[in-house]
C-alpha positions in Angstrom: 6.7 -31.4 -7.7 8.7 -28.7 -9.4 11.3 -26.7 -7.4 11.0 -23.0 -8.0 13.1 -20.1 -6.7 12.2 -16.4 -6.5 15.2 -14.1 -6.4 14.9 -10.5 -5.3 17.2 -8.0 -3.5 15.1 -7.4 -0.3 11.8 -7.8 1.3 11.4 -4.1 2.1 8.1 -2.5 1.4 7.7 -1.8 -2.3 5.8 -2.8 -5.5 8.2 -5.4 -6.8 8.6 -7.0 -3.4 4.9 -7.3 -2.9 4.3 -8.8 -6.3 7.1 -11.3 -5.7 5.5 -12.4 -2.5 2.1 -12.7 -4.3 3.8 -14.9 -7.0 5.0 -17.2 -4.1 1.4 -17.4 -2.9 0.1 -18.2 -6.4 2.7 -20.9 -7.0 2.0 -22.6 -3.7 -1.7 -22.9 -4.5 -0.5 -25.2 -7.3 1.7 -27.2 -4.8 5.0 -26.0 -6.2 7.9 -26.0 -3.8 9.0 -22.4 -3.6 12.2 -21.0 -2.3 12.5 -17.2 -1.7 16.0 -15.8 -2.0 17.0 -12.4 -0.7 20.3 -11.2 -2.4 20.7 -8.1 -0.2 19.0 -9.4 2.9 20.9 -6.9 5.1 18.9 -4.1 3.7 15.7 -5.1 5.4 12.7 -7.4 5.7 9.2 -6.1 6.3 7.1 -8.2 8.7 4.0 -7.2 6.7 5.4 -9.0 3.6 6.4 -12.1 5.7 2.8 -12.3 6.9 1.4 -11.8 3.4 3.5 -14.7 2.1 3.0 -16.9 5.1 6.7 -17.7 5.1 8.2 -20.7 6.8 11.8 -20.5 7.8 12.9 -23.2 5.3 11.4 -21.1 2.4 13.5 -18.0 3.0 17.2 -18.0 2.1 19.2 -15.0 3.1 22.5 -14.3 1.2 25.1 -12.4 3.2 28.7 -11.2 2.8 30.5 -9.7 -0.1 29.2 -9.8 -3.7 31.4 -12.7 -4.6 30.4 -14.7 -1.5 26.7 -14.0 -2.3 27.1 -15.3 -5.8 28.9 -18.4 -4.7 26.2 -19.1 -2.1 23.5 -18.5 -4.6 25.1 -21.0 -7.1 25.5 -23.6 -4.4 21.9 -23.1 -3.3 20.5 -23.5 -6.8 22.5 -26.7 -7.3 21.8 -28.2 -3.9 18.0 -27.4 -4.0 17.8 -28.6 -7.6 16.0 -25.5 -8.7 14.2 -26.1 -12.0 12.6 -22.7 -12.5 13.9 -19.3 -11.4 12.0 -16.0 -11.3 14.0 -12.8 -10.5 13.1 -9.2 -10.0 15.1 -5.9 -10.5 18.2 -5.2 -12.6 21.1 -6.6 -10.6 19.4 -9.7 -9.4 18.1 -10.3 -12.9 21.7 -10.4 -14.1 23.1 -12.6 -11.3 20.1 -14.9 -11.5 20.4 -15.4 -15.2 24.2 -15.9 -15.2 24.3 -18.3 -12.3 21.1 -20.0 -13.3 22.6 -20.9 -16.6 25.9 -22.1 -15.0 23.9 -24.2 -12.5 21.7 -25.8 -15.1 18.4 -24.2 -14.1 16.0 -25.3 -16.8 13.8 -22.1 -17.1 14.8 -18.6 -16.1 12.4 -15.6 -16.0 13.8 -12.2 -15.1 11.2 -9.4 -14.5 11.3 -5.8 -15.6 9.2 -3.4 -13.6 9.6 0.0 -15.3 8.9 1.5 -18.7 12.1 3.5 -18.5 15.6 2.4 -17.7 18.8 4.4 -17.7 21.4 3.1 -20.3 23.5 1.0 -17.9 20.5 -0.7 -16.5 19.0 -1.2 -19.9 22.2 -2.8 -21.1 22.3 -5.1 -18.1 18.6 -6.1 -18.7 19.4 -6.9 -22.3 22.2 -9.3 -21.3 19.8 -10.9 -18.8 17.2 -11.3 -21.5 19.7 -13.0 -23.8 20.3 -15.6 -21.1 16.6 -16.0 -20.1 13.9 -18.3 -21.2 11.5 -15.4 -21.4 11.4 -11.9 -20.0 8.4 -10.9 -17.9 7.3 -7.2 -18.0 4.6 -5.9 -15.7 3.7 -3.2 -18.2 3.1 -3.0 -21.9 4.9 0.3 -22.5 8.2 -1.1 -21.3 8.5 -3.4 -24.3 9.3 -0.4 -26.5 12.6 0.4 -24.8 14.1 -2.9 -26.0 15.2 -4.1 -29.5 13.1 -6.5 -31.5 15.1 -9.6 -30.7 14.4 -9.0 -27.0 10.7 -8.2 -27.5 10.3 -11.6 -29.1 11.2 -13.2 -25.8 8.9 -10.9 -23.8 5.5 -11.4 -22.2 3.5 -9.0 -20.1 1.9 -10.0 -16.8 0.6 -6.9 -15.0 0.6 -6.6 -11.3 -2.3 -7.8 -9.4 -4.3 -6.5 -6.5 -5.7 -8.4 -3.5 -7.8 -7.7 -0.4 -10.4 -5.5 -2.0 -11.9 -3.2 0.6 -15.5 -2.1 1.2 -15.2 1.6 1.2 -17.8 3.6 3.1 -19.5 6.5 1.4 -17.2 9.5 1.7 -18.3 12.6 3.7 -18.8 15.2 1.0 -19.5 18.0 3.5 -15.9 18.6 4.7 -14.3 22.0 4.2 -11.4 21.0 2.0 -10.9 18.8 -1.0 -8.3 16.3 0.1 -5.7 15.3 -2.5 -3.1 12.5 -1.7 0.0 11.0 -3.2 1.6 7.8 -1.9 5.1 7.1 -3.3 8.7 6.9 -2.3 10.6 10.2 -2.1 12.7 9.8 -5.2 13.3 11.9 -8.4 11.2 9.4 -10.4 8.0 10.6 -8.5 8.6 14.3 -9.4 7.0 15.8 -6.3 8.0 19.3 -7.5 5.5 19.1 -10.3 2.8 17.9 -7.9 3.5 20.8 -5.5 3.4 23.4 -8.4 0.0 22.0 -9.4 -1.3 22.3 -5.9 0.0 25.9 -5.7 -2.0 26.8 -8.9 -5.2 25.2 -7.4 -4.8 27.2 -4.2 -4.2 30.5 -6.1 -7.4 29.9 -8.0 -9.2 29.9 -4.7 -10.1 26.2 -4.4 -10.0 24.9 -0.8 -7.6 21.9 -1.1 -5.3 20.1 1.3 -2.5 17.9 0.0 -1.1 14.9 1.9 2.2 13.3 0.8 2.9 9.8 2.2 6.2 8.0 1.7 9.9 7.9 2.6 13.2 8.3 0.9 16.2 10.4 0.1 14.3 13.4 -1.3 12.4 14.2 1.9 14.5 17.2 2.7 14.1 18.5 -0.9 10.3 18.0 -0.7 10.1 20.0 2.5 12.2 22.7 1.0 9.9 23.0 -2.0 6.9 23.2 0.2 8.5 26.1 2.1 9.6 27.9 -1.1 6.1 27.6 -2.6 4.6 28.9 0.6 2.5 25.7 1.0 3.1 24.9 4.7 -0.5 25.5 5.6 -1.8 23.3 2.8 0.5 20.3 2.6 1.4 17.6 5.1 4.2 15.1 4.8 3.7 11.8 6.5 6.5 9.3 6.8 5.7 5.6 6.2 2.5 5.3 8.4 1.0 1.9 9.3 -2.4 2.3 7.8 -2.0 4.0 4.4 -5.4 2.8 3.2 -7.1 4.8 6.0 -5.5 8.0 4.5 -6.6 7.0 1.0 -10.2 6.5 2.2 -10.2 10.0 3.8 -9.1 11.6 0.6 -11.0 12.8 -2.5 -8.5 12.7 -5.4 -5.3 10.7 -6.0 -2.4 12.5 -7.7 0.6 10.8 -9.4 3.2 12.9 -11.2 5.8 10.2 -11.9 8.3 10.6 -14.7 8.2 6.9 -15.4 6.4 3.8 -14.1 5.6 0.2 -14.8 2.2 -0.8 -13.4 1.7 1.5 -10.4 0.8 -0.4 -7.2 0.0 3.0 -5.5 -2.5 3.9 -8.2 -4.1 0.4 -7.8 -4.5 1.1 -4.0 -6.1 4.4 -4.9 -8.5 2.7 -7.3 -9.5 0.3 -4.5 -10.2 3.3 -2.2 -12.6 4.5 -5.0 -10.6 7.7 -5.8 -10.5 9.5 -9.1 -7.0 9.7 -10.5 -5.0 12.5 -12.0 -1.7 11.1 -13.3 1.0 11.5 -15.8 0.7 9.3 -18.9 3.7 7.0 -18.2 4.1 3.3 -17.9 0.7 1.5 -17.9 -1.1 4.4 -16.3 -3.3 4.6 -19.5 -4.5 1.1 -18.5 -5.3 2.2 -14.9 -6.8 5.6 -15.8 -9.4 5.9 -18.5 -9.8 9.5 -19.6 -13.0 11.0 -18.5 -14.2 7.8 -16.9 -12.1 7.4 -13.7 -9.6 10.2 -14.1 -7.3 12.2 -16.4 -3.9 11.8 -17.8 -1.2 14.5 -18.5 2.2 14.8 -20.0 5.1 14.6 -17.5 6.0 17.9 -15.7 2.8 19.6 -17.1 1.9 21.1 -13.8 -0.6 23.6 -15.4 -2.5 20.8 -17.2 -2.5 18.7 -14.0 -3.9 21.6 -12.1 -6.6 22.1 -14.8 -7.7 18.4 -14.5 -7.8 18.6 -10.7 -10.0 21.7 -11.1 -12.3 19.8 -13.5 -12.9 17.2 -10.8 -13.5 19.8 -8.1 -15.9 21.8 -10.2 -17.9 19.0 -11.9 -20.8 18.1 -9.8 -20.7 14.4 -8.6 -17.6 13.6 -10.7 -15.4 12.7 -7.7 -17.9 10.1 -6.5 -18.8 8.6 -9.9 -15.2 8.5 -11.1 -14.3 6.8 -7.8 -16.8 4.0 -8.4 -15.5 3.5 -11.9 -12.0 3.2 -10.4 -13.0 0.2 -8.2 -14.7 -1.6 -11.1 -11.8 -1.2 -13.4 -9.5 -2.7 -10.8 -11.8 -5.6 -10.2 -12.2 -6.4 -13.9 -8.5 -6.3 -14.9 -6.2 -6.8 -12.0 -7.5 -9.6 -9.8 -5.2 -12.2 -8.1 -7.0 -14.9 -10.2 -6.0 -13.2 -13.5 -2.4 -12.8 -12.2 -2.1 -16.4 -11.0 -3.6 -17.9 -14.2 -1.1 -15.9 -16.3 1.8 -17.6 -14.4 0.2 -21.0 -14.5 -0.2 -20.7 -18.3 3.5 -19.7 -18.6 4.6 -22.7 -16.5 2.4 -25.1 -18.5 4.1 -24.2 -21.7 6.3 -26.9 -23.2 
């Protein structure tokens, strides 16, 4: 039995966190011994993710204290547990995992990169991690382009997976408003101002739309201010981190994503499962999730006029919302199943 460790900052609700838990599930199906290490455990643990991973107390190792204390405890844990393979997620933990993994004699080290855009300090840190790694795992194809050739030679792409496909009831097409929805953290990356400007144009053209924003984060106050400034209070609702997000998706007609950069978007995957057509910016691997004219439309970043035009195309075209939504679900099933994801990791671990 191989001893494998997965290193990640927290188990708060997020795309990287969920994919790390799903990796644990996949590895345990092959009877690997899996340890799950939280480098910044003080920042939070979501019970939903604990349930998803069916965690036992012995599998979860929480690092606490100063940065130096955490690094020492991580090194001691890697040695004591005789970890042979280390997977890590996100920039800081990629670096500490690669450095300490090498010092502690971990045989194979796989840092994971989750975005197709990184600011220079993060990109530099990821390059150092890559030099120390066995291979670098990207969750998106576009992200390979931000790294030099010598790093790309060590890179492989394993996209995110989706589990628990839902049976979606036929949507009520008689409601008064077209319901548009975005589910994403309230960060500059998600560019909510562009989304709100697009909604403003749609409303000014006389289309009956209602926009729901679901998430949480530091930009909440800014988002509410933009809603007020654009006079959208009667057309936009902000909902903070509700329990049943999928229920809101199922009650919607169109999914909108205006991100400035992405990797493989878990939020868009959930929208595909809810059988929604997608209007999104052409960032990260959105061009793999959204096929132009088949299940949605893609736009350049910050192109609020073009985004509004594509939303209008869906509203006007007879039956396009329903047919695009069915295509969304099929695309998700064909390309992002848990089986495809798990087999990609098994193939990696089977390499000599």
